[in-house]
C-alpha beads as a LAMMPS data file, in Angstrom:
LAMMPS data file: protein, C-alpha beads

108 atoms
107 bonds

1 atom types
1 bond types

-500.0 500.0 xlo xhi
-500.0 500.0 ylo yhi
-500.0 500.0 zlo zhi

Masses

1 110.0

Atoms # bond

1 1 1 -10.295 -20.934 15.230
2 1 1 -13.387 -18.962 14.251
3 1 1 -13.337 -16.239 11.628
4 1 1 -13.363 -13.321 14.120
5 1 1 -10.289 -14.630 15.923
6 1 1 -8.550 -15.339 12.625
7 1 1 -9.263 -11.796 11.430
8 1 1 -7.873 -10.370 14.669
9 1 1 -4.706 -12.464 14.369
10 1 1 -4.168 -11.311 10.780
11 1 1 -4.795 -7.670 11.789
12 1 1 -2.222 -7.835 14.590
13 1 1 0.255 -9.610 12.297
14 1 1 -0.207 -6.958 9.605
15 1 1 0.305 -4.168 12.143
16 1 1 3.457 -5.839 13.478
17 1 1 4.919 -6.281 10.005
18 1 1 4.103 -2.674 9.147
19 1 1 5.757 -1.491 12.375
20 1 1 8.905 -3.477 11.572
21 1 1 8.919 -2.190 7.995
22 1 1 9.395 1.495 8.876
23 1 1 12.698 1.301 10.803
24 1 1 14.120 -1.251 8.381
25 1 1 13.232 0.956 5.429
26 1 1 14.976 3.907 7.061
27 1 1 18.104 1.809 7.500
28 1 1 18.068 0.569 3.908
29 1 1 17.452 4.052 2.481
30 1 1 21.039 4.905 3.410
31 1 1 22.220 2.376 0.828
32 1 1 19.370 2.177 -1.710
33 1 1 17.463 4.862 -3.581
34 1 1 13.820 5.537 -2.788
35 1 1 12.552 4.123 -6.081
36 1 1 14.476 0.904 -5.584
37 1 1 13.197 0.728 -1.992
38 1 1 9.620 0.977 -3.253
39 1 1 10.375 -1.767 -5.772
40 1 1 11.734 -4.001 -3.005
41 1 1 8.655 -3.387 -0.851
42 1 1 6.301 -4.273 -3.705
43 1 1 8.402 -7.313 -4.560
44 1 1 8.236 -8.462 -0.947
45 1 1 4.460 -7.999 -0.882
46 1 1 4.139 -9.983 -4.102
47 1 1 6.304 -12.803 -2.789
48 1 1 4.280 -12.863 0.427
49 1 1 1.006 -13.134 -1.484
50 1 1 2.493 -15.860 -3.676
51 1 1 3.508 -17.867 -0.602
52 1 1 0.068 -17.312 0.916
53 1 1 -1.670 -18.620 -2.192
54 1 1 0.691 -21.610 -2.462
55 1 1 0.109 -22.577 1.169
56 1 1 -3.672 -22.335 0.883
57 1 1 -3.796 -24.226 -2.408
58 1 1 -1.533 -26.947 -0.978
59 1 1 -3.835 -27.243 2.039
60 1 1 -6.737 -27.788 -0.335
61 1 1 -8.697 -24.798 0.887
62 1 1 -10.572 -23.004 -1.835
63 1 1 -11.332 -19.390 -1.191
64 1 1 -14.569 -17.787 -2.225
65 1 1 -13.964 -14.933 -4.598
66 1 1 -16.519 -12.190 -4.264
67 1 1 -17.225 -10.225 -7.388
68 1 1 -18.333 -6.632 -7.582
69 1 1 -22.062 -6.100 -7.825
70 1 1 -24.060 -3.114 -9.015
71 1 1 -24.588 -2.263 -5.354
72 1 1 -20.805 -1.900 -4.880
73 1 1 -20.262 0.280 -7.948
74 1 1 -20.914 3.734 -6.356
75 1 1 -18.388 2.994 -3.615
76 1 1 -15.817 1.771 -6.130
77 1 1 -16.231 4.883 -8.253
78 1 1 -16.019 7.113 -5.155
79 1 1 -12.747 5.511 -4.053
80 1 1 -11.261 5.823 -7.530
81 1 1 -12.388 9.459 -7.823
82 1 1 -11.062 10.304 -4.372
83 1 1 -7.718 8.722 -5.155
84 1 1 -7.469 10.614 -8.448
85 1 1 -8.457 13.922 -6.816
86 1 1 -5.915 13.549 -4.016
87 1 1 -3.168 12.788 -6.504
88 1 1 -4.005 15.874 -8.580
89 1 1 -4.149 18.122 -5.495
90 1 1 -0.764 16.806 -4.401
91 1 1 0.705 17.535 -7.827
92 1 1 -0.749 21.051 -7.840
93 1 1 0.496 21.735 -4.311
94 1 1 3.979 20.445 -5.064
95 1 1 4.245 22.453 -8.272
96 1 1 3.100 25.659 -6.517
97 1 1 5.660 25.124 -3.754
98 1 1 8.304 24.504 -6.399
99 1 1 7.349 27.676 -8.298
100 1 1 7.396 29.797 -5.137
101 1 1 10.816 28.464 -4.169
102 1 1 12.184 29.404 -7.588
103 1 1 10.506 32.793 -7.516
104 1 1 11.727 33.751 -4.043
105 1 1 15.035 31.939 -4.132
106 1 1 14.106 29.571 -1.303
107 1 1 15.975 26.327 -0.931
108 1 1 13.141 24.338 0.629

Bonds

1 1 1 2
2 1 2 3
3 1 3 4
4 1 4 5
5 1 5 6
6 1 6 7
7 1 7 8
8 1 8 9
9 1 9 10
10 1 10 11
11 1 11 12
12 1 12 13
13 1 13 14
14 1 14 15
15 1 15 16
16 1 16 17
17 1 17 18
18 1 18 19
19 1 19 20
20 1 20 21
21 1 21 22
22 1 22 23
23 1 23 24
24 1 24 25
25 1 25 26
26 1 26 27
27 1 27 28
28 1 28 29
29 1 29 30
30 1 30 31
31 1 31 32
32 1 32 33
33 1 33 34
34 1 34 35
35 1 35 36
36 1 36 37
37 1 37 38
38 1 38 39
39 1 39 40
40 1 40 41
41 1 41 42
42 1 42 43
43 1 43 44
44 1 44 45
45 1 45 46
46 1 46 47
47 1 47 48
48 1 48 49
49 1 49 50
50 1 50 51
51 1 51 52
52 1 52 53
53 1 53 54
54 1 54 55
55 1 55 56
56 1 56 57
57 1 57 58
58 1 58 59
59 1 59 60
60 1 60 61
61 1 61 62
62 1 62 63
63 1 63 64
64 1 64 65
65 1 65 66
66 1 66 67
67 1 67 68
68 1 68 69
69 1 69 70
70 1 70 71
71 1 71 72
72 1 72 73
73 1 73 74
74 1 74 75
75 1 75 76
76 1 76 77
77 1 77 78
78 1 78 79
79 1 79 80
80 1 80 81
81 1 81 82
82 1 82 83
83 1 83 84
84 1 84 85
85 1 85 86
86 1 86 87
87 1 87 88
88 1 88 89
89 1 89 90
90 1 90 91
91 1 91 92
92 1 92 93
93 1 93 94
94 1 94 95
95 1 95 96
96 1 96 97
97 1 97 98
98 1 98 99
99 1 99 100
100 1 100 101
101 1 101 102
102 1 102 103
103 1 103 104
104 1 104 105
105 1 105 106
106 1 106 107
107 1 107 108
């Protein structure tokens, strides 16, 4: 299997697993808190990556690890800055909604 076909298979598999995840998470949220649900999802992702690495190391396939270069640095900084900005805007928006609901007696 060439690399383009392998990438397509992994993309479809990832989309299928993501699609299955949403309804299952909604079912489990009836019994488990949202923080614990997030912990379970991260634990599952970690276990999946562990199994992936064990299978590839057992098969004897070494993966090339690409390191960041100076050429990649502006993009890395832009992603980090964008992530930080979005988080701060979300916090500001949520706090303003919270303040307005207290001020006007809303129960949003």
